C-alpha positions as CSV (number, residue, x, y, z in Angstrom):
1,M,-1.6,0.4,11.2
2,T,-2.2,-3.5,12.1
3,T,0.1,-5.7,10.8
4,F,-2.9,-7.8,9.5
5,G,-6.5,-6.5,7.4
6,S,-9.3,-8.6,5.9
7,V,-12.2,-8.2,3.0
8,Y,-15.8,-8.8,3.7
9,V,-17.5,-10.1,0.5
10,T,-20.6,-10.2,-0.4
11,A,-23.3,-11.7,-3.3
12,D,-24.9,-8.6,-4.5
13,P,-25.2,-9.8,-8.3
14,A,-26.8,-6.1,-8.9
15,R,-22.8,-4.7,-8.4
16,A,-21.0,-7.6,-9.8
17,G,-18.4,-6.6,-12.1
18,S,-17.9,-3.2,-10.5
19,A,-15.7,-3.8,-7.1
20,L,-11.7,-3.3,-6.5
21,V,-9.8,-4.5,-3.7
22,T,-5.9,-2.8,-3.6
23,I,-3.5,-4.3,-1.5
24,A,-0.4,-3.0,-0.2
25,V,3.0,-6.0,-0.5
26,S,6.2,-6.0,0.4
27,N,8.0,-7.4,-2.4
28,L,5.3,-7.2,-5.9
29,D,7.9,-9.5,-8.0
30,E,7.9,-12.1,-5.6
31,H,4.2,-11.8,-5.1
32,A,3.4,-11.9,-8.8
33,T,5.6,-14.9,-9.1
34,A,3.5,-16.6,-6.7
35,L,0.1,-15.6,-7.9
36,G,1.0,-16.8,-11.3
37,A,2.7,-20.1,-9.5
38,R,-1.3,-20.6,-8.7
39,G,-2.3,-20.6,-12.2
40,L,-3.8,-17.1,-12.0
41,A,-3.7,-14.9,-14.8
42,L,-2.7,-11.1,-14.1
43,D,-1.0,-8.3,-16.2
44,E,3.1,-7.5,-15.7
45,P,3.7,-5.5,-12.7
46,G,4.1,-2.0,-14.0
47,A,3.8,1.5,-13.0
48,D,0.4,4.0,-12.6
49,S,0.5,7.6,-12.8
50,S,1.8,8.6,-9.5
51,A,4.7,6.0,-10.8
52,L,3.5,3.5,-7.9
53,R,4.4,0.0,-9.0
54,Q,1.4,-2.3,-9.5
55,L,-0.2,-5.2,-11.1
56,T,-3.9,-6.0,-11.5
57,I,-6.1,-9.6,-11.6
58,T,-9.8,-9.4,-12.9
59,D,-12.3,-12.2,-12.3
60,D,-14.9,-13.2,-15.0
61,D,-16.7,-10.6,-13.9
62,G,-14.7,-8.1,-14.1
63,N,-13.8,-7.3,-10.4
64,C,-10.3,-5.8,-9.7
65,I,-7.5,-7.2,-7.3
66,K,-4.4,-5.1,-7.6
67,F,-1.4,-5.3,-5.6
68,F,1.0,-2.5,-5.6
69,A,4.6,-2.4,-4.2
70,D,4.5,-0.1,-0.7
71,P,5.9,2.5,-1.0
72,A,6.7,2.8,2.8
73,Q,8.7,-0.7,2.4
74,P,12.6,-0.6,1.9
75,T,13.7,-1.7,-1.4
76,A,16.9,-4.5,-1.4
């Protein structure tokens, strides 16, 4: 594992609306608060079928950025 990551974004109108990027974060609640403070519309943190806590931001084209609470991180 590295201490950083990157995402490459390219314009491809034929595939617009079908992207999904999933990012692990150490504190999902703090991340949700910070994103909301920037005016981004996001769903409430919840759990998926694997019981991972997650939240999703969807843009106008339908592309999704999903954030989840990294289960490898210690909880407070």
